[in-house]
C-alpha positions in Angstrom: 84.1 -116.0 11.0 81.0 -113.9 11.5 78.9 -112.7 14.4 75.2 -113.4 15.1 74.8 -109.9 16.4 76.0 -108.6 12.9 73.4 -110.9 11.3 70.7 -109.4 13.5 71.7 -105.8 12.8 71.5 -106.5 9.1 68.1 -108.1 9.3 66.8 -105.2 11.5 68.3 -102.6 9.2 66.3 -104.1 6.3 63.0 -104.2 8.2 62.8 -107.9 9.2 61.0 -108.4 12.5 62.9 -110.3 15.2 60.6 -113.3 15.0 61.6 -113.6 11.3 65.3 -113.6 11.8 65.9 -117.3 12.3 64.1 -118.2 9.1 65.8 -115.4 7.1 69.2 -116.5 8.4 68.6 -120.1 7.4 67.8 -118.9 3.9 70.9 -116.6 3.8 73.0 -119.6 4.9 72.3 -121.2 1.6 74.1 -118.4 -0.3 77.1 -120.6 -1.2 74.7 -123.2 -2.6 72.0 -121.2 -4.4 73.6 -117.8 -4.9 72.3 -114.4 -4.2 69.5 -114.6 -6.7 68.4 -117.9 -5.1 68.4 -116.3 -1.7 66.4 -113.4 -3.0 63.8 -115.7 -4.7 63.4 -117.9 -1.7 62.9 -114.9 0.6 60.2 -113.6 -1.7 58.6 -117.0 -2.1 58.4 -117.2 1.7 56.3 -114.1 1.6 58.7 -111.5 3.0 58.2 -107.9 1.9 60.0 -107.4 -1.4 61.4 -104.0 -0.3 62.9 -105.6 2.8 64.3 -108.4 0.7 65.8 -106.0 -1.9 67.6 -104.0 0.9 68.8 -107.2 2.4 70.2 -108.5 -0.9 71.9 -105.2 -1.5 73.9 -105.6 1.7 75.2 -109.0 0.6 76.1 -108.1 -3.0 79.9 -108.3 -3.6 80.5 -109.6 -0.1 82.9 -112.4 -1.1 86.1 -110.5 -0.1 84.7 -107.6 1.9 86.6 -106.5 5.0 84.5 -106.6 8.2 84.9 -102.9 8.8 83.7 -102.1 5.3 80.7 -104.4 5.7 79.7 -102.9 9.0 80.2 -99.3 8.0 76.5 -98.8 7.2 75.3 -100.5 10.4 76.0 -97.6 12.8 77.9 -97.7 16.0 76.7 -101.1 17.0 78.0 -102.5 13.7 81.4 -100.8 14.2 81.7 -102.2 17.7 81.0 -105.8 16.4 83.4 -105.3 13.5 86.1 -104.1 16.0 85.5 -107.2 18.1 85.7 -109.5 15.1 88.9 -107.7 13.9 90.5 -108.3 17.2 89.6 -112.0 17.2 90.9 -112.4 13.7 94.1 -110.6 14.4 94.8 -112.7 17.5 93.8 -116.0 15.9 95.9 -115.3 12.8 98.9 -114.6 14.9 98.5 -117.9 16.6 98.0 -120.1 13.5 100.5 -122.3 11.9 100.5 -124.5 8.8 99.1 -121.9 6.3 95.7 -121.5 7.9 93.9 -118.4 7.0 91.0 -116.6 8.6 88.3 -114.7 6.7 85.2 -112.7 7.5 82.2 -114.2 5.8 79.0 -112.1 6.3 76.8 -114.9 5.0 78.1 -117.4 7.6 75.1 -118.3 9.9 75.8 -121.5 11.8 72.1 -122.6 11.7 71.7 -122.9 15.5 69.8 -120.0 17.0 71.4 -120.4 20.4 74.6 -118.7 19.2 74.7 -115.2 20.6 78.0 -113.7 19.3 81.0 -114.8 17.3 80.5 -117.9 15.1 83.0 -119.7 13.0 83.5 -122.7 10.6 86.6 -124.6 9.7 86.9 -125.4 6.1 89.6 -127.2 4.0 90.5 -126.2 0.5 88.9 -128.5 -2.1 86.0 -129.6 0.1 82.5 -128.1 -0.2 81.8 -128.6 3.5 83.1 -127.6 6.9 85.1 -129.9 9.1 84.2 -128.1 12.3 82.5 -125.1 13.7 81.2 -123.4 16.7 80.7 -120.1 18.5 79.6 -118.1 21.5 76.4 -119.1 23.2 76.0 -117.1 26.4 72.3 -117.9 27.1 72.3 -121.7 26.8 74.1 -122.7 29.9 72.3 -120.1 32.0 69.0 -121.9 31.2 70.3 -125.0 33.1 72.3 -123.2 35.8 69.9 -120.4 36.7 72.6 -117.7 36.2 74.3 -116.0 33.3 77.3 -118.0 32.1 79.4 -116.9 29.1 80.4 -119.8 26.9 82.1 -120.7 23.7 82.3 -124.2 22.1 83.0 -126.1 18.9 82.7 -129.4 17.3 84.7 -131.3 14.8 83.4 -133.5 12.0 85.5 -136.6 12.7 84.2 -138.5 9.7 84.9 -135.5 7.4 88.4 -135.1 8.7 89.2 -138.8 8.3 87.8 -138.7 4.8 90.0 -135.7 3.9 93.0 -137.4 5.4 92.3 -140.5 3.4 91.9 -138.5 0.2 95.3 -136.9 0.8 97.0 -140.3 1.2 97.7 -139.9 4.9 98.7 -143.2 6.6 98.3 -143.3 10.4 101.4 -144.2 12.3 101.3 -147.7 13.8 102.0 -148.5 17.4 105.4 -149.6 18.2 105.7 -153.2 19.5 107.7 -153.6 22.6 
């Protein structure tokens, strides 16, 4: 779980202009594939100011197991408010889960769609290098079609990925009973 507002605060704190955010976030989203040095090198190769890049990379060093409050501590009152919101969501969602599900803050989670405006999440399964679902809050999208502000949250599931994971685990679907 993460929050697009947190991503924006981080980028702003490091000197990236708002029009640069989406491209910077797309590069950050590759962290799990290319590592922190890969993210740094790609940001520099894209022509971003090296001082801004170094500040940005410093934020994300050692973020694998960081608590949301600790990560947001350097981002001022706005960061603390977002961290409190995420903590509440995580506490409530954790209380409602069954089957050994665990929820974790991931400051590098981006969900590449720029229409997200707040909390974002992905659903992952141990042993798989991809998500099987994801979504988030997108307050501004529906309003464009309806002519008024409408808060919204949505998600999608990767049906093929879930079926593949079930097949890998040996799951056999129940058959219909004949009458």
